[in-house]
C-alpha positions in Angstrom: 0.0 0.0 0.0 2.9 2.2 0.5 3.6 2.0 -3.2 0.1 3.3 -3.9 0.6 6.2 -1.7 3.8 7.0 -3.4 2.2 6.8 -6.8 -0.7 9.1 -5.7 1.8 11.7 -4.6 3.8 11.5 -7.8 2.9 14.4 -10.1 3.9 12.6 -13.3 1.5 9.7 -12.4 -1.3 12.2 -11.6 -0.7 14.0 -14.9 -0.8 10.7 -16.9 -3.8 9.4 -15.0 -5.6 12.7 -15.5 -4.7 12.7 -19.3 -5.9 9.1 -19.7 -9.1 10.0 -17.9 -9.7 13.0 -20.1 -8.9 11.0 -23.2 -11.4 8.3 -22.2 -14.0 11.0 -21.4 -13.4 12.6 -24.8 -13.7 9.3 -26.6 -16.9 8.6 -24.7 -18.3 12.0 -25.5 -17.4 11.7 -29.2 -18.8 8.1 -29.3 -22.0 9.2 -27.7 -22.5 12.1 -30.2 -21.7 9.7 -33.1 -24.3 7.2 -31.9 -26.8 10.1 -31.7 -26.0 11.1 -35.2 -26.2 7.5 -36.4 -29.7 7.2 -34.8 -30.8 10.4 -36.6 -29.3 9.2 -39.9 -31.3 6.0 -39.5 -34.5 7.9 -38.9 -33.7 10.2 -41.9 -33.0 7.2 -44.1 -36.3 5.6 -43.1 -38.1 8.9 -44.1 -36.2 9.0 -47.4 -37.1 5.4 -48.2 -40.7 6.1 -47.4 -40.7 9.3 -49.5 -39.0 7.4 -52.4 -41.6 4.7 -52.2 -44.4 7.3 -52.3 -42.6 9.0 -55.3 -42.3 5.7 -57.1 -46.0 5.0 -56.5 -46.9 8.4 -57.7 -44.7 8.0 -60.8 -46.3 4.7 -61.6 -49.8 6.2 -61.3 -48.7 9.1 -63.5 -47.3 6.6 -66.1 -50.6 4.8 -66.1 -52.5 8.0 -66.4 -50.1 9.2 -69.2 -50.7 5.9 -71.1 -54.5 6.4 -70.7 -54.1 9.9 -72.1 -52.1 8.6 -75.1 -54.8 6.0 -75.8 -57.6 8.5 -75.5 -55.7 10.9 -77.9 -55.2 8.0 -80.4 -58.9 7.3 -80.2 -59.7 11.0 -80.7 -57.3 11.2 -83.6 -58.9 8.1 -85.2 -62.3 9.6 -84.7 -61.1 12.9 -86.1 -59.8 11.2 -89.2 -63.1 9.5 -89.7 -65.0 12.8 -89.4 -62.6 14.4 -91.8 -63.2 11.6 -94.3 -66.9 11.9 -93.9 -66.7 15.7 -94.4 -64.7 15.2 -97.6 -67.3 12.6 -98.7 -70.1 15.0 -98.0 -68.3 17.8 -99.9 -67.7 15.5 -102.9 -71.4 14.5 -102.9 -72.5 18.1 -102.5 -70.3 19.2 -105.5 -71.7 16.3 -107.5 -75.3 17.1 -106.5 -74.7 20.8 -107.2 -73.4 20.0 -110.7 -76.3 17.7 -111.3 -79.1 19.8 -109.9 -77.5 23.0 -111.0 -77.3 21.6 -114.5 -80.9 20.5 -114.4 -81.9 23.9 -113.2 -80.0 25.6 -116.0 -81.4 23.3 -118.6 -84.9 23.8 -117.2 -84.5 27.5 -117.4 -83.1 27.2 -120.9 -86.1 25.2 -121.9 -88.4 27.8 -120.5 -86.5 30.5 -122.3 -86.6 28.6 -125.5 -90.4 28.0 -125.2 -90.7 31.7 -124.5 -89.1 32.4 -127.9 -85.7 33.7 -126.8 -82.8 33.5 -129.2 -79.8 31.2 -128.6 -77.6 34.1 -127.5 -80.2 35.2 -125.0 -80.6 31.7 -123.7 -76.8 31.4 -123.2 -76.7 34.7 -121.3 -79.7 34.1 -119.1 -79.5 30.3 -118.4 -75.7 30.1 -118.2 -75.3 27.2 -120.6 -73.0 26.7 -123.5 -73.9 27.8 -127.1 -74.1 24.2 -128.2 -76.5 23.3 -125.4 -78.6 26.5 -126.1 -78.8 25.5 -129.8 -80.0 22.0 -129.0 -82.6 23.3 -126.5 -83.8 25.9 -128.9 -84.1 23.3 -131.7 -86.0 20.8 -129.6 -88.1 23.2 -127.3 -88.3 26.3 -129.3 -91.6 27.8 -130.6 -91.2 26.0 -133.9 -91.4 22.7 -132.0 -94.7 21.1 -132.7 -94.4 18.3 -130.1 
């Protein structure tokens, strides 16, 4: 025991013991703070994983929604092309009908003018038909026609 008393009175031993104690306290302090930071990081990583999972879920829903939009647009485009084709068909039929009915109207008017005794030139001007057509109408439907 006398050796212990001598060591406790030795300033070098006290300095070394104090230094080792402070070093152990410092290591414990740093270790404690590192453990706290690791715990916080684990919590943050869990939050990030949760957020990433939600983001992926949202992206998959957006992808599905985007695909539905593309399909709807393709259907719309197909219907639009059908409508344009129908409009073109109606225009073609309208032009054909206009030519046919308009021609009948012109010829009907020309026949009336010929029966009224108008000349070929007057029939051409008023009915809007060609000279050859006006001559034929005047010949078959003019006042000299007995039938």
